[in-house]
C-alpha positions as CSV (number, residue, x, y, z in Angstrom):
1,M,-0.2,0.0,0.0
2,F,1.4,3.2,-0.9
3,M,-0.2,6.9,0.2
4,K,0.4,10.5,-0.3
5,D,-1.0,13.7,1.0
6,T,-1.8,16.5,-1.5
7,V,-3.8,19.6,-1.9
8,V,-6.4,20.4,-4.4
9,N,-5.2,23.8,-5.7
10,N,-7.3,24.1,-9.1
11,Q,-10.2,27.0,-8.9
12,V,-12.9,24.5,-9.2
13,G,-11.4,21.9,-7.3
14,L,-12.6,18.3,-8.1
15,H,-15.8,19.0,-9.9
16,A,-17.3,17.9,-13.1
17,R,-14.3,18.2,-15.6
18,P,-11.5,17.8,-13.4
19,A,-12.9,14.8,-11.6
20,T,-13.4,13.4,-15.1
21,F,-9.6,13.7,-15.9
22,F,-8.9,12.5,-12.6
23,I,-11.1,9.1,-13.1
24,Q,-9.3,8.7,-16.5
25,K,-6.1,9.0,-14.9
26,A,-6.9,6.6,-12.0
27,N,-8.2,3.8,-14.3
28,E,-4.8,3.8,-16.5
29,F,-3.6,1.4,-13.5
30,K,-4.3,-2.0,-12.0
31,S,-4.1,-1.1,-8.4
32,S,-7.1,-0.2,-6.2
33,V,-7.1,3.4,-5.7
34,W,-9.1,5.6,-3.3
35,V,-9.1,9.1,-2.2
36,E,-9.8,10.3,1.5
37,K,-11.0,13.5,2.8
38,D,-11.7,14.1,6.2
39,E,-11.9,10.5,7.2
40,R,-14.1,9.5,4.2
41,R,-12.7,7.4,1.7
42,V,-13.9,6.5,-1.9
43,N,-13.2,4.6,-5.0
44,A,-10.9,6.7,-7.1
45,K,-12.3,5.3,-10.3
46,S,-15.9,6.0,-9.5
47,L,-17.1,9.5,-10.6
48,L,-19.9,9.6,-8.4
49,G,-17.9,8.5,-5.1
50,V,-15.0,11.4,-6.1
51,L,-17.9,13.9,-6.6
52,S,-19.8,12.9,-3.2
53,L,-16.4,14.2,-1.3
54,G,-17.2,18.0,-2.1
55,I,-13.6,18.5,-3.1
56,V,-12.9,22.7,-3.4
57,K,-10.0,24.8,-3.8
58,D,-7.4,24.4,-1.2
59,T,-8.7,20.8,0.2
60,P,-6.2,18.4,1.7
61,I,-6.8,14.9,0.5
62,K,-5.1,11.7,0.5
63,L,-4.6,9.5,-2.3
64,I,-4.0,5.6,-1.3
65,A,-3.3,2.7,-3.7
66,D,-2.8,-1.0,-3.3
67,G,-1.5,-3.4,-6.1
68,P,1.1,-3.9,-8.6
69,D,1.4,0.0,-9.6
70,E,0.5,1.5,-6.2
71,E,3.5,4.1,-6.6
72,A,2.9,4.8,-10.1
73,A,-0.8,5.4,-9.7
74,V,-0.4,7.8,-6.7
75,N,2.6,9.5,-8.4
76,A,0.4,10.3,-11.4
77,L,-2.6,11.3,-9.8
78,V,-0.5,14.0,-7.6
79,E,1.2,15.0,-10.5
80,L,-2.4,15.6,-12.3
81,I,-3.4,17.6,-9.2
82,N,-0.3,19.8,-9.1
83,S,-0.6,20.6,-12.5
84,D,-4.1,21.9,-12.2
85,F,-5.4,19.2,-14.3
86,S,-4.1,20.5,-17.3
87,E,-3.7,18.0,-20.3
């Protein structure tokens, strides 16, 4: 299991379009991936799950992955978040 804390800094947070990019990136990996905010953990590959966290600008979150490519998955998602979701 690999985990890393990060902060969502883009203007709209993890809402609609950025959440879609986030989920697409998470689905590129074999590992199970979760997003945790305020003790609530959801599947990072689920749009409804991610949106249900209500992640807005400046929200600290934890990314957790478990599987064969766990470290790569977490690092790729942190990189996506730090780039403010620019493809």
